[in-house]
Each structure stands twice: as structure tokens, then as C-alpha cells.
Backbone as ProteinMPNN parsed JSONL, in Angstrom:
{"seq_chain_A": "MVKAFILVKAAAGTAERLLGEARTAIGVEEAHVVAGQYDLVVEAERDSVYEIMESVASGIRDLEDVTDTRSYICLE", "coords_chain_A": {"N_chain_A": [[-3.634, 1.271, -86.381], [-5.64, 1.984, -83.541], [-7.886, 0.58, -81.492], [-10.948, 1.151, -79.477], [-13.087, 0.933, -76.907], [-15.282, 2.845, -75.203], [-17.144, 3.141, -72.079], [-20.11, 4.38, -71.212], [-21.602, 6.487, -68.462], [-24.429, 7.583, -67.87], [-26.394, 10.459, -66.901], [-29.867, 10.455, -65.252], [-32.15, 9.928, -67.996], [-31.02, 11.051, -70.061], [-29.637, 9.762, -71.847], [-30.09, 9.072, -74.936], [-29.836, 11.906, -75.911], [-27.01, 12.299, -75.4], [-25.904, 9.838, -76.802], [-26.326, 10.908, -79.597], [-24.603, 13.001, -79.374], [-21.824, 11.632, -78.685], [-21.706, 10.301, -80.972], [-20.593, 12.257, -82.741], [-18.258, 12.892, -81.933], [-14.763, 13.196, -82.659], [-13.024, 10.238, -84.173], [-14.863, 8.374, -83.185], [-16.615, 5.552, -84.369], [-18.54, 3.88, -83.764], [-21.659, 4.013, -82.042], [-23.73, 3.263, -79.176], [-27.019, 2.762, -77.354], [-27.086, 0.995, -74.358], [-28.233, -1.45, -72.002], [-27.868, -1.85, -68.56], [-25.06, -1.536, -66.23], [-23.587, 0.407, -67.318], [-24.663, 3.142, -69.791], [-24.336, 3.804, -72.396], [-22.215, 2.406, -74.873], [-19.153, 2.938, -76.905], [-17.367, 2.805, -79.672], [-14.388, 3.076, -80.898], [-11.643, 4.564, -82.988], [-8.404, 5.202, -83.63], [-4.895, 6.565, -84.614], [-3.148, 6.171, -82.492], [-2.958, 5.367, -78.938], [-2.825, 7.508, -77.575], [-4.138, 9.523, -79.093], [-6.848, 8.23, -78.639], [-7.346, 8.655, -76.136], [-7.042, 11.543, -75.795], [-8.887, 12.753, -77.711], [-11.255, 11.237, -77.972], [-11.985, 9.763, -75.411], [-11.413, 11.983, -73.518], [-12.896, 13.911, -74.713], [-15.619, 12.957, -74.7], [-15.985, 12.419, -72.0], [-16.148, 14.947, -71.125], [-18.805, 15.941, -72.036], [-21.97, 17.082, -71.103], [-23.888, 15.857, -68.557], [-22.612, 13.399, -68.582], [-21.437, 10.932, -66.446], [-19.864, 9.287, -65.635], [-16.963, 7.345, -67.298], [-15.534, 4.683, -68.752], [-12.694, 3.268, -70.153], [-11.556, 1.128, -72.542], [-8.992, -0.431, -74.179], [-8.238, -2.209, -77.064], [-6.294, -4.867, -77.231], [-5.779, -6.673, -79.348]], "CA_chain_A": [[-4.887, 1.752, -85.649], [-5.727, 1.527, -82.351], [-9.235, 0.548, -81.179], [-11.049, 1.221, -77.907], [-14.359, 0.893, -76.37], [-15.669, 3.522, -73.838], [-18.268, 2.975, -71.556], [-20.529, 5.562, -70.413], [-22.619, 6.537, -67.816], [-25.052, 9.021, -68.018], [-27.203, 11.203, -65.789], [-31.078, 9.665, -65.834], [-33.011, 10.516, -68.958], [-30.056, 12.001, -71.082], [-28.695, 8.528, -72.74], [-30.566, 9.39, -76.304], [-29.177, 12.717, -76.136], [-25.527, 11.815, -75.326], [-25.564, 9.306, -78.029], [-26.049, 11.901, -80.734], [-23.151, 13.835, -79.36], [-20.854, 10.971, -78.78], [-21.321, 9.784, -82.34], [-20.066, 13.364, -83.491], [-16.66, 12.809, -81.504], [-13.665, 12.526, -83.523], [-12.644, 8.774, -84.273], [-15.905, 7.455, -82.831], [-16.998, 4.472, -85.054], [-20.083, 3.469, -83.42], [-22.036, 4.21, -80.419], [-24.934, 2.539, -78.953], [-27.425, 2.756, -75.887], [-27.108, -0.275, -73.715], [-28.966, -1.95, -70.773], [-26.718, -2.498, -67.462], [-24.765, -0.623, -65.567], [-23.563, 1.905, -68.156], [-25.756, 3.547, -70.701], [-23.64, 3.951, -73.658], [-20.934, 1.669, -75.498], [-18.465, 3.704, -78.134], [-16.385, 2.151, -80.308], [-13.482, 4.462, -81.436], [-10.417, 4.127, -83.576], [-7.566, 6.309, -84.086], [-3.807, 6.239, -84.857], [-2.801, 5.915, -81.255], [-3.716, 5.219, -77.816], [-2.881, 9.151, -77.158], [-5.138, 10.16, -79.655], [-7.868, 7.737, -78.275], [-7.875, 9.074, -75.063], [-7.199, 12.826, -76.147], [-10.121, 13.181, -78.78], [-12.295, 10.485, -77.952], [-12.189, 9.621, -74.09], [-11.97, 13.279, -73.065], [-14.028, 14.487, -75.483], [-16.997, 12.182, -74.136], [-15.867, 12.497, -70.672], [-16.552, 16.189, -70.826], [-20.175, 16.254, -72.314], [-22.899, 17.771, -70.142], [-24.702, 14.813, -67.978], [-21.678, 12.182, -68.451], [-21.317, 10.774, -64.686], [-18.584, 8.542, -65.434], [-16.49, 6.878, -68.28], [-14.076, 3.6, -68.374], [-11.779, 3.138, -71.569], [-10.652, -0.136, -73.015], [-8.011, -0.203, -75.503], [-8.348, -3.431, -77.462], [-4.777, -5.388, -77.432], [-5.629, -7.34, -80.454]], "C_chain_A": [[-4.947, 1.303, -84.363], [-7.207, 1.334, -82.141], [-9.544, 0.502, -79.872], [-12.576, 1.228, -77.846], [-14.541, 1.812, -75.11], [-17.079, 3.145, -73.457], [-18.356, 4.195, -70.625], [-21.871, 5.848, -69.785], [-23.113, 7.723, -67.578], [-26.191, 9.668, -66.805], [-28.788, 10.666, -66.2], [-31.721, 10.507, -67.133], [-32.16, 11.028, -70.036], [-29.205, 11.103, -71.92], [-28.796, 8.871, -74.35], [-29.979, 10.578, -76.64], [-27.599, 12.688, -76.347], [-25.231, 10.942, -76.579], [-25.485, 9.973, -79.014], [-24.912, 12.418, -80.446], [-21.953, 13.27, -79.174], [-20.607, 10.563, -80.231], [-20.974, 10.922, -83.175], [-18.626, 13.608, -83.244], [-15.675, 12.382, -82.575], [-13.123, 11.077, -83.367], [-13.864, 7.748, -83.747], [-16.466, 6.516, -84.179], [-18.279, 4.156, -85.119], [-20.163, 3.859, -82.233], [-23.623, 3.731, -80.135], [-25.365, 2.768, -77.297], [-27.705, 1.295, -75.421], [-27.771, -0.534, -72.409], [-27.977, -2.074, -69.882], [-26.091, -1.427, -66.861], [-24.173, 0.707, -66.264], [-24.433, 2.046, -69.074], [-25.622, 3.645, -72.204], [-22.488, 2.849, -73.94], [-20.446, 2.347, -76.782], [-17.237, 3.254, -78.203], [-15.61, 3.28, -81.009], [-12.291, 3.985, -81.944], [-9.488, 5.525, -84.141], [-6.118, 5.621, -84.308], [-3.269, 5.518, -83.801], [-3.593, 6.066, -80.085], [-3.849, 6.938, -77.478], [-4.041, 9.636, -77.648], [-6.699, 9.556, -79.139], [-8.57, 8.697, -77.298], [-7.79, 10.762, -74.959], [-8.542, 13.175, -76.531], [-11.283, 12.806, -78.079], [-12.86, 10.326, -76.349], [-12.451, 11.056, -73.452], [-12.768, 13.942, -73.693], [-15.764, 14.076, -74.947], [-16.885, 12.62, -72.756], [-16.498, 14.321, -70.274], [-18.026, 16.514, -71.308], [-20.861, 16.637, -71.024], [-23.358, 16.264, -69.809], [-23.81, 13.336, -68.116], [-21.174, 12.19, -66.839], [-20.031, 10.226, -64.791], [-18.116, 7.565, -66.767], [-15.395, 5.652, -67.733], [-14.074, 3.508, -70.019], [-11.275, 1.79, -71.715], [-10.094, -0.176, -73.939], [-7.792, -1.722, -75.862], [-6.867, -3.726, -77.779], [-4.404, -6.517, -78.627], [-5.201, -6.847, -81.775]], "O_chain_A": [[-4.347, 0.279, -84.036], [-7.85, 2.152, -82.799], [-8.78, -0.011, -79.054], [-13.211, 1.562, -78.846], [-13.966, 1.518, -74.062], [-17.987, 2.893, -74.248], [-17.595, 4.772, -69.849], [-22.966, 5.593, -70.286], [-22.506, 8.718, -67.182], [-26.628, 8.959, -65.899], [-28.995, 10.452, -67.394], [-31.712, 11.738, -67.119], [-32.767, 11.478, -71.008], [-28.25, 11.506, -72.584], [-27.763, 8.948, -75.015], [-29.472, 10.538, -77.761], [-27.069, 13.042, -77.401], [-24.35, 11.312, -77.355], [-24.432, 9.77, -79.619], [-24.054, 12.32, -81.323], [-20.947, 13.955, -79.361], [-19.463, 10.484, -80.676], [-21.016, 10.704, -84.386], [-17.881, 14.268, -83.969], [-15.796, 11.359, -83.25], [-12.754, 10.801, -82.225], [-13.8, 6.527, -83.888], [-16.741, 7.255, -85.124], [-19.018, 4.119, -86.102], [-19.244, 4.059, -81.439], [-24.534, 3.907, -80.944], [-24.613, 2.9, -76.331], [-28.45, 0.533, -76.037], [-27.795, 0.456, -71.678], [-26.949, -2.488, -70.417], [-26.62, -0.322, -66.986], [-24.296, 1.841, -65.801], [-25.12, 1.051, -69.302], [-26.528, 3.587, -73.036], [-21.864, 2.496, -72.94], [-21.223, 2.37, -77.737], [-16.324, 3.214, -77.378], [-16.14, 4.229, -81.587], [-11.814, 2.985, -81.408], [-9.828, 6.493, -84.82], [-6.002, 4.398, -84.236], [-2.908, 4.355, -83.984], [-4.652, 6.692, -80.052], [-4.917, 7.468, -77.173], [-4.912, 10.12, -76.925], [-7.669, 10.31, -79.219], [-9.652, 9.281, -77.362], [-8.451, 11.294, -74.067], [-9.281, 13.82, -75.788], [-12.14, 13.575, -77.644], [-13.996, 10.698, -76.055], [-13.535, 11.312, -72.928], [-13.471, 14.706, -73.032], [-16.758, 14.8, -74.882], [-17.843, 13.273, -72.343], [-17.142, 14.671, -69.285], [-18.439, 17.571, -70.83], [-20.283, 16.488, -69.948], [-23.231, 15.435, -70.71], [-24.328, 12.273, -67.773], [-20.69, 13.127, -66.204], [-19.117, 10.652, -64.085], [-19.069, 6.985, -67.289], [-14.693, 5.648, -66.722], [-14.986, 3.615, -70.838], [-10.491, 1.39, -70.854], [-10.791, 0.112, -74.912], [-7.219, -2.448, -75.049], [-6.232, -2.956, -78.5], [-3.323, -7.061, -78.853], [-5.112, -7.624, -82.725]]}, "name": "protein", "num_of_chains": 1, "seq": "MVKAFILVKAAAGTAERLLGEARTAIGVEEAHVVAGQYDLVVEAERDSVYEIMESVASGIRDLEDVTDTRSYICLE"}
């Protein structure tokens, strides 16, 4: 299994709504609203890096009001 963390920047006032939508994405294990440069941290797990990038990162990036994402694949 491959684990990744996806940081999500949301348009003003939309983080709570996006949290609910992000939690329904395939492969998402946990998601949280956070304070800082990004608004959400999403933890995902899939069988391969390709599946992480395709179903999770792409799916989240395509949500309305997502303005930026950064994906970090765990190496351990």
C-alpha cells in the first residue's frame, strides 16, 4: 500500500464543505481542516502511486473551490 498526504487550499469560506466532499473520495482515510497556508490535510492510501494520483489527488483537485493542492507520497 502507498500512503500520501494531500494539502488542499480552498476558496474563502469553503473549507468545511470541501472537507465533507474530500472525505468521500476513493482512498481517503482521513481529512481535517487545519490552520496555516493550506486549509485541509487529506490522508490517502491506495495500492499504487498511480492510484493515489488518479483517484485521490485528481478527484480532490477537481472539486469546486479548490484553488491549489500539493501531494506528498510517504517513503517509509
